[in-house]
N, C-alpha and C positions, 0 to 999 in steps of 0.2 A: 226492532232494536231491543235488546235485553236490558233488564234493569241494571243500574250501576252497582258496583261492589261497594261495600262499606268504606274501604280505603279511598275509593274515588270520591265518594260523597264527602268524606273528611277533608280531602285535599281541596275540593271545590269550595267548601265552606271556609276553610282556612284562608284561601286566596281572597275571598270576600272580606273576611275579618281584617286581614293584613293589607288589603289593597294591592296585592301582588299580581299585576297583569301577566307577567311572564309565567308565573306558576299556574294561573288560570288557563293560559294558552296551552301549556303542556298537558293539563288535565283534559282540555277539550280535544286535543289532537289524539288522545288515547281512546276517545269515544267514537268508534267507527270513522276515524280520520277527520273528525271535526265537522263543521258545517252547521246549518240551521238546526238540524235535529239534535246535535250535540248541545247547542245552546239551550234548546228547549228542555232537555233532560237536566242540564246543570242548573237552570233557573228553577226547576221544580224540586231540587234537593232541599231537604230540611233536616235539622237535628232533632233530638228527642223532645225539644220544646216547641218544635214547629217553626224555628227560625231559618230563614233562607239566606242565600248569597246576598240578596238585596237588603234584607234586614241588617246584616252586618255591615255592608258597604255604606248604606245610608246612615246608620248609627255612628259610624266612625268617620264620616265625611270624606270618603275616598273618591274624589271627583273624577280622576283620570279613569279609574276602573268603571265607574258608573257610566261615563260617556262611552266607554268601550262596549259595554253590554246593552246599553239602553235601546239601540236600534233593533235588538232581538227580543225585547220584552213585550209581551202582550199584556192585556188588562189583568188577566188572572195572576200573572207574576207580580205586577205592580201593586195589586190590591190583596195579595195573599196575607192571611192573618195567622199569627202564631197561636199557641194554646191559650194565651191571655187575650186574644182578639186584636192584638196590635199589628198594624201594617208597617211597612218600611217608612211611611210618612209619619206615623206616630213617633217612631224612634228618631227620625231626622228632626222633627219639631222639638222633641224633648231635649235633644242634645244641641240645639241652636244652630243648625246648618241651614241658614236662610236661603242661600243660592240653590241648594239641593231640594229644599221644600218647593221653591218656585219651579224648578226644573221638573220635579215629579208631578206637580199639579198640572203644569202645562202639557206634559206628556199624556197624562190620564185624560184630560179634556180633549186632546187631539184624537186619541184612540177611541174615545167614546163616540165621536162623530164618524170615524173611519170604520169602526166595527160595531155597528148598532146592535147586532144580534147578541154578541157577547156582553155588551154593556147592559142590554135589557135583562139577560139571564143573571148577571152578577148583581144588578140592582134588585131583582126579585128575590134572590137569595139573601141579600142583606136586609131587605124589608121583612122577610119572614123571620130571620134570626133576631132582628131587633124587636119585632112584635112579641116573640116568645120570651126574650130576655126581660122586656119591660113588663109583660104580664106577670112573670114570676116574681120580679122584684117589687111590684107595686100591688100585690094582692093584699087587700085590707079586709080583715074580718070586721063585721059590724057595719060596714059601709054599704048602702043600698046597691044592689047589683046594677041597676040602671045607671047610677052615677059612675060606677067603675067601668061599665061598657062605654059610656060617653067619653070618659077620660082616655080610654085606650084608643077609641076611634080618632080622637083629636091627636093623640101621639102618632098614630099611624099616618095621618094626613100630613103632619109635619115631617115625618120620616121620608115620605115619598117626594117631598120637595127639596130634600137635601142634595147637595152636589155629590157626585158619585165617589169622589175622593174622601168625603167627610164621613168615613165609616166609624161606627161605634165599637169600642172594645168590650170585653166581658163585663167591665164595670159601668158601661154605658157612656163612655167618654170618647170624644173624637180627638183628632190630632191637635186642634186648637187648645183643648183642655190640657193636653200634655205640655204644650208650649207655655201656657199660663202657669202650670205647676212648677216649671223650672225657671220662671221669671223671664221668659223669652218674649218680652213685650213687642219687639219688632216683628216677630213671626205672628203673634196674635193679631196685630194690626194688619199685616199683609193678608192673613186668612180672612179676617173680617171683610176686607175689601173684595177679595175673590168671591166670598159668599154673596156679597151685595151685587156683584156683577152677574152671578149665577141666576139670581131671581130679581130682575129689574122691575117686576110688577109690584114688589114691595119696597118701601123706603129703606135706605141703608140702615142697618142696626146701629144703635148708639153704642160706641165702643166702651164707654164707662159702664153702662148698664150691663152689657154682655160680659165684660171683664169681671164685674162684681158677681154676676151669676156663676161664672166659671169658678171663681175663687171659693164660693160657698160649697160647690160640689166637689172640689178637689180633695177636701178632707176625707171623702169617702173612698178615694182612689188608693188601691194597693199598688206599691211600686213593683212593677214586673220587669223593669229594664235597669240593668246596671250601666250607668253612664260611661263606665270605663271599658265596656266591651269593644 
């Protein structure tokens, strides 16, 4: 199947932004008659900033369109990062869409079990990306090399234990930090609970301590998402 034309990409992304299911169906029908392959191409479309159909749909809370496309979404589509490193979950959390955050986390968790090979690959890519980001951001002159190495190893260990959906953006912040930044305390508490369920070997994190930690770090976060998109 050939690559999509620029006009087709624009139409697909507009449908996601507007939540227009009929427009999306028309666009899909023009791609070799529709079908699974058409959905795959549509879900892979991005604009110049790396934002996909799912980024826009989750940012704007278009539940009907999301329920329409979700059965066709693989892990790569659900976890796709834009140029700022934000996933659809980052945007849904920032804009306060609780139901969609829960739906997206549930779907990612389910697909992680169903498609272990893809989950393993995506986790390895995220671990490598986060290792390099953390190394570059925390390089300290004058600090003993052994201490820097030990700190990086500890960071990498924590990274490997994170839930697959808890991806860090270019600023090193996950979806929960985005929710905290926008004062979405209900979403913060929900995600804390999900993270506690993810690793039952550790005691559940204290919400107050975690929220304080997040608040301290959000001052470093550059706004990459326009809440009105």
